[in-house]
C-alpha positions in Angstrom: -131.4 104.7 71.4 -134.2 102.4 70.7 -136.4 100.8 73.0 -138.5 97.7 72.1 -141.7 98.1 73.6 -145.1 95.8 73.4 -146.4 98.1 71.1 -143.4 98.2 68.6 -140.1 100.0 68.6 -139.5 103.4 70.0 -136.7 105.9 69.0 -135.7 107.7 72.5 -133.8 110.9 71.8 -132.0 113.4 74.5 -129.5 116.0 74.7 -127.7 117.4 77.6 -130.8 119.1 79.1 -133.0 116.0 79.0 -135.6 114.2 76.7 -136.2 115.8 73.5 -138.0 112.9 71.8 -140.2 109.6 72.1 -141.6 108.3 68.9 -143.1 105.2 67.6 -141.4 104.0 64.4 -143.7 105.2 61.4 -145.6 107.4 63.5 -146.7 111.1 61.9 -143.7 113.7 62.8 -141.3 110.3 63.8 -138.2 112.1 64.4 -139.3 115.6 64.0 -136.7 117.9 65.3 -134.1 115.3 65.7 -130.8 116.9 64.5 -128.9 115.4 61.5 -125.9 115.0 63.6 -127.3 112.8 66.2 -125.6 109.8 67.3 -126.7 106.7 68.9 -125.7 105.9 72.4 -126.4 106.0 75.8 -126.6 108.6 78.5 -128.2 108.5 82.3 -131.4 110.2 80.8 -132.1 107.7 78.2 -131.5 104.9 81.0 -134.2 106.9 83.3 -136.5 106.8 80.0 -136.3 103.2 79.5 -137.0 102.7 83.2 -139.9 104.6 83.1 -141.2 102.7 79.9 -140.4 99.4 81.7 -142.8 100.5 84.5 -145.4 102.2 82.5 -145.7 99.0 79.9 -145.9 96.7 83.2 -148.9 98.4 84.0 -148.2 100.3 86.9 -147.8 104.1 87.1 -144.2 105.3 87.0 -143.2 107.3 90.4 -141.1 109.6 88.4 -140.5 111.7 85.4 -137.2 111.5 83.1 -135.8 115.1 83.0 -137.5 116.5 80.1 -136.2 119.1 77.3 -139.3 119.8 75.2 -138.8 122.3 72.4 -141.5 123.7 70.8 -143.5 127.1 70.6 -144.6 129.1 73.6 -148.3 127.8 72.9 -147.3 124.1 72.6 -145.2 124.4 75.6 -148.3 125.7 77.5 -150.5 122.9 76.1 -147.8 120.2 76.9 -147.6 121.4 80.4 -151.2 120.7 80.8 -150.7 117.6 79.5 -148.5 116.7 82.4 -150.9 117.6 84.7 -153.7 114.9 83.7 -153.6 112.4 86.7 -152.2 108.9 85.4 -155.6 107.0 84.6 -157.6 109.7 83.6 -158.7 111.4 80.3 -159.6 114.9 79.3 -160.6 116.7 76.3 -159.0 119.3 73.8 -161.8 121.4 74.5 -161.2 121.3 78.4 -157.5 121.7 77.7 -158.5 124.9 75.6 -160.9 126.5 78.4 -157.8 125.7 80.8 -155.6 127.9 78.7 -158.2 130.6 78.1 -158.2 130.9 81.9 -154.4 131.1 82.5 -154.2 133.4 79.4 -157.1 136.0 81.1 -159.9 134.7 78.9 -158.3 134.7 75.6 -160.1 132.2 73.5 -158.2 128.9 72.4 -159.8 126.7 70.0 -159.6 123.1 70.7 -158.4 122.4 67.2 -155.5 124.2 68.2 -154.7 122.2 71.0 -155.4 119.2 69.2 -152.5 120.5 66.8 -150.2 121.0 69.5 -151.0 117.7 71.4 -150.4 115.9 67.9 -146.7 117.4 67.8 -146.0 116.3 71.2 -142.2 115.0 70.8 -142.3 112.9 74.0 -145.3 110.9 73.7 -146.2 108.5 76.4 -144.1 110.4 78.9 -146.0 113.6 78.1 -149.3 112.0 77.6 -151.0 112.1 74.4 -154.0 109.8 75.3 -154.2 108.5 78.6 
């Protein structure tokens, strides 16, 4: 499904489990991992995503999150989970996220660059904040 945002067209993708992608047209990794056998249509989770985006682009904090089905490596999943914990209107750094991951993983060092790579491959940007 397509969504017309104040910043340009957005492609929304979902499967039976939840949202799998939210990409601005022409962004890096546009529609990455979108199966070739996809079809345009509607489903409840896409409607939820549109409502979430409507609230977000109105300048208010959405009070719900559409169901997500994030597909990626364990490391990327861990980074994306931390991104979801960033409070609305606040920011953090890749270095701070790397330190949090190190603490979670028993002190095993994580580079800020690796975190940045995972953030860059976030398939559901905006909903899972790339930059707040």
